[in-house]
PLY file of the C-alpha trace (Angstrom):
ply
format ascii 1.0
element vertex 133
property float x
property float y
property float z
element edge 132
property int vertex1
property int vertex2
end_header
-17.01 -1.25 9.24
-17.25 0.16 6.13
-16.34 3.69 5.58
-18.92 5.08 4.15
-17.15 5.69 0.83
-14.88 4.48 -1.91
-11.81 5.95 -2.86
-11.44 7.31 -6.08
-9.66 5.11 -8.76
-5.73 4.86 -8.63
-4.02 4.03 -11.83
-1.90 1.02 -12.04
1.37 2.89 -12.13
0.33 5.66 -9.84
1.93 5.70 -6.02
-0.43 7.50 -4.00
-1.30 8.05 -0.07
-4.42 7.01 1.20
-6.19 8.16 4.68
-9.03 6.67 7.09
-9.65 9.17 9.46
-11.08 7.40 12.94
-12.53 11.00 14.41
-15.91 9.45 14.57
-15.07 6.05 16.12
-13.14 7.24 19.34
-14.44 8.25 22.52
-13.42 11.32 24.31
-9.82 10.63 25.49
-9.51 7.69 23.22
-6.37 8.01 21.28
-4.65 5.66 18.60
-1.56 3.63 19.84
-0.85 1.27 17.08
-2.51 0.52 13.44
-1.99 -2.00 10.96
-3.14 -2.49 7.25
-4.50 -5.07 5.10
-4.64 -4.88 1.09
-6.82 -7.65 -0.19
-8.59 -8.43 -3.61
-12.47 -7.38 -2.87
-14.79 -10.37 -3.32
-16.87 -8.56 -5.73
-13.79 -7.64 -8.07
-13.92 -9.71 -11.34
-10.09 -9.72 -12.19
-7.44 -11.24 -9.16
-4.11 -9.97 -8.12
-2.20 -12.74 -6.77
-0.08 -10.70 -4.23
-2.16 -7.57 -3.37
0.00 -7.28 -0.10
3.03 -6.06 -2.42
1.44 -2.54 -3.05
1.53 -1.77 0.35
4.18 0.56 0.37
4.84 1.75 3.74
3.53 1.51 7.12
0.56 2.78 8.64
1.28 6.26 9.82
-1.07 7.82 12.74
-1.43 11.61 13.15
-4.14 12.30 15.70
-7.25 10.14 14.56
-6.41 10.05 10.87
-3.82 6.84 9.69
-2.33 6.98 6.22
-0.44 4.47 4.17
0.81 4.69 0.70
-0.16 2.14 -2.26
1.17 1.51 -5.39
4.00 -0.37 -7.21
2.17 -1.56 -10.50
-1.21 -2.21 -9.13
-3.16 -4.85 -11.40
-5.45 -2.84 -13.60
-9.20 -3.87 -13.17
-8.82 -5.12 -9.27
-11.10 -3.67 -7.08
-9.01 -3.72 -4.03
-10.43 -3.69 -0.23
-8.09 -1.59 2.50
-8.54 -2.41 6.05
-6.97 -0.47 8.82
-7.12 -1.81 12.42
-5.96 0.55 15.30
-5.56 -0.45 18.99
-6.97 2.20 21.90
-5.35 3.59 24.59
-8.87 2.62 26.18
-7.76 -1.33 24.69
-10.44 -1.07 22.12
-9.83 -2.80 18.46
-11.54 -0.83 15.61
-11.27 -1.47 12.24
-12.69 0.69 9.35
-12.37 -0.37 5.68
-13.33 0.86 2.14
-12.38 0.36 -1.43
-9.74 1.18 -3.84
-10.66 0.48 -7.40
-7.82 0.07 -10.24
-8.16 1.46 -13.55
-5.85 2.61 -16.33
-7.68 5.78 -17.40
-8.42 7.01 -20.57
-7.33 10.51 -20.36
-9.65 11.62 -23.36
-12.89 9.27 -22.97
-15.67 7.68 -20.35
-13.12 6.50 -17.60
-11.65 10.15 -17.14
-14.85 11.76 -17.42
-16.96 9.47 -14.73
-13.41 9.73 -12.49
-13.84 13.39 -12.35
-17.58 14.30 -12.25
-17.53 15.37 -9.15
-15.59 18.53 -10.14
-12.74 17.55 -9.28
-9.74 17.04 -11.89
-7.14 13.95 -11.42
-7.06 14.60 -7.68
-7.75 11.64 -5.27
-10.11 12.36 -2.36
-8.03 10.76 0.42
-9.47 11.49 3.94
-12.76 9.45 4.30
-15.07 10.16 7.68
-17.54 7.96 8.12
-21.34 9.52 8.75
-22.07 9.74 12.55
0 1
1 2
2 3
3 4
4 5
5 6
6 7
7 8
8 9
9 10
10 11
11 12
12 13
13 14
14 15
15 16
16 17
17 18
18 19
19 20
20 21
21 22
22 23
23 24
24 25
25 26
26 27
27 28
28 29
29 30
30 31
31 32
32 33
33 34
34 35
35 36
36 37
37 38
38 39
39 40
40 41
41 42
42 43
43 44
44 45
45 46
46 47
47 48
48 49
49 50
50 51
51 52
52 53
53 54
54 55
55 56
56 57
57 58
58 59
59 60
60 61
61 62
62 63
63 64
64 65
65 66
66 67
67 68
68 69
69 70
70 71
71 72
72 73
73 74
74 75
75 76
76 77
77 78
78 79
79 80
80 81
81 82
82 83
83 84
84 85
85 86
86 87
87 88
88 89
89 90
90 91
91 92
92 93
93 94
94 95
95 96
96 97
97 98
98 99
99 100
100 101
101 102
102 103
103 104
104 105
105 106
106 107
107 108
108 109
109 110
110 111
111 112
112 113
113 114
114 115
115 116
116 117
117 118
118 119
119 120
120 121
121 122
122 123
123 124
124 125
125 126
126 127
127 128
128 129
129 130
130 131
131 132
């Protein structure tokens, strides 16, 4: 299921943590027992990356309802990546949430930078996505 919000832009040479929170998708008493991540090129991307999984730099770390992975390592400029995290719970449920991670070399003086910071947060990725309930 789509998280409801895409991540902010990552630059090709940047390394960053990305967190998806499953708090709205777990029942009372349900906990995440395991998690895995898939990084892929979104169907709507105009640029290709022949090996997107090479940019997955860590296993999925689970802390309560939050799952975090580290991405980076020469990501391809212009690619719209998809990130999907699947979890298995103690109630034997498999839950999958996904979002997009756009990769773009930012022009620190130009339009791309202004659009990336138009939310009023200069150069800081908003990393936690919460699906609207």
